C-alpha positions, 0 to 999 in steps of 0.5 A: 202459486195458485190457490186450490182446494186442499184435499187428501189427494192434493196433500198426498201429491205434494213433493219437496222441491228442495226449498220450503213452499206453501200451497193455499186453500181456495175456500178459507183465506190464510189456510194452507199446507207448508212443505219443508225441504225435508219433505215434512208437511204441516197444516198452517194458517197465516193472519195479521195480528192487528189492524192495517198493513203494519200489523205483524204477520203470524203463522200458526201451525195447526198439526202435521199432515197425517195427524188429522184430516184436511177437513179437520185442519180446515175447521181448526183454521176457521176457529183460529181466524175467528179468534183473530177477528175478536182481537186475539193472537193465537200464534203468540199465545201458543209460543208463550204457552210453549215457553211456560215451565212444567210443574217439575221445572217450577218446583226446581225454581221454587226450591232454588229461588225461594225455599232454600234461601228463605226457609229453615233447613228442616223445612226446605228438606220437607218441601224437597221430599214432598215435591220430589217424591209425590208431586213431580211423579204425579203431575211433573210433566204438566205445564205449570199454567195448565195444572188443574184442581181436578188433577190435584184433587185426585192426587190428594185423594190418592193419599187418603191413607196418610191424611197429614201428608196429603194435606201438607202436599196441598200446602206445599203446592199452594206455597209454590203457586204463590211464588209462581204468581209473584214471579210472573210465571202464572197469573197472580192468584192461580192456585190449583190446590185452592178449595180442595177439602182437607182430610181430618187430622187426628192430632197425636198427643201421647203423654208418658205417665209417672210409671212409664217415666220410671220404666224409661229412666230405668232403661236409659240407666241400663243402656248407658251402664251394663247395656240392654240385652238383645232378644235373639232368635237362637234358631237362626244360624246368624244368631248362633255365631254372634259372640255372647259378650257382645249380646247387649246394646250400650248407648253413649253418655251423650245420647243418654244425656240428650234423651234426658235433656229433651225431657227436662227442657221440653226442647225440640230434637234439633234444638238439643242435637244442634246445641253448641257449648257456646249457647249454654250459660251455666251462670244464668242457667239458660240456653241462648239458642240463636235460631229455632223453629220460632226464631231466637229462643231462651230456654230456662235450665232447671236443676236436673238439666244443669246436672246433665250438662255438667256431667258431660265431657266437652269433646268438641263444639257440640254438646251432643257430638256426632262421629266427628267432634266438630259435627252434631249427632244426626239423630237418636233413632237407635238409642231411642228404639233400644230404650223404648223397646226395653221399657215397653213403650212401643209407638212412643216418639221422641217428640212425645217427650216434649208433650210429656214436659208440657203435660206435667206443667199443665197438670201442675196448674202452671197456666198455659201462657207460662207453659207456652213461654217455656216451650217457645210457642209463637202462637197461644193456640199451639199451647191450648192443646194442653188445656184439658190437662189443667184440672185444678181450676175445674176440680175446685169449681166442681167441689164448690158446685157439689157442696151446694148440691150436697147441702140442699140434698141433706137439708142443711146450709151450704156454708156448713158443708165440709169439703169432701176428702180426696180419695187416695 
């Protein structure tokens, strides 16, 4: 077909003849309008991807007729042909980009091929929640190789009210793109979450005092024996119909035992809830955990912990059984809420029992390496958060310095100064 100037009038006059055909522009070589048998029309540019007659012929679709004007399409054709002249292959590049997965598709592959096979169940669940609840709704439809730092920065900023969660989003995205780079989905080193300033996180370290522990112990004893009375609003109709004999909360002996074990051992919640009787060695006084957050772990059992374990009835494979004796208890939320409310410990978390165990050890001057081994810390830096509680060496140093200063003030020799009596 003879080439002609492609104008709006020319394009509008084109009609389908039952087979596909193309008319070419007489000013830009390779630029034309393709007409399909259905009557659909689109602007295209055809070129050879390489040098010589053996180079493959490519067809690059610019846009559908009606989406842009002929003049705009001609200008885009010139850009494409310019890229070809510099050795690029725009049509092949476009096909590759079309085949790139979206962020949502990459997230699913990341979970299936990497996280669920190489991460612990708790970590995998955490990753799944971050990706499904936060990342996918925000940027899931974006092509994985087109996701920008600006998009992730905006997502991170939108989570400013929850800084810990916002920072974990960056960590999960970074891990996902490291996987994508190794898998060849994106160029290695691609990470749109890189160089985004993290929010400052205030690490929460809540330690129970001796008086608070006394209240907690009393609440646990009450909950497992007589039950904790309910605080009912008698003005509500529903409250009036609750039988008075049932107006208290009792917790199961295994739940009370789990709370005490968390305090006496400093273990993590899942280490106690998933504890099997076969992991308990009464003779050597140890728990031999085959798996924990930091791998295999040995927990030294003290006398109170051994007493708690000996008081429990073996009704299944797990020390703290769930509804089925052969399955572990899922959580301790309800019993913990009941006893902390009764003890007046609002806002105290179960994990704070682990902090309390460590804080008592540090305050007793046991030394951070020993405490770290008892807790099963893989990193020394993790235990260092309790350093400020180890006051014995500081107290001795302060007493020695003050003794010399006191002697100088009194005009006597430092050697004759007696230690100050500690206030009771």
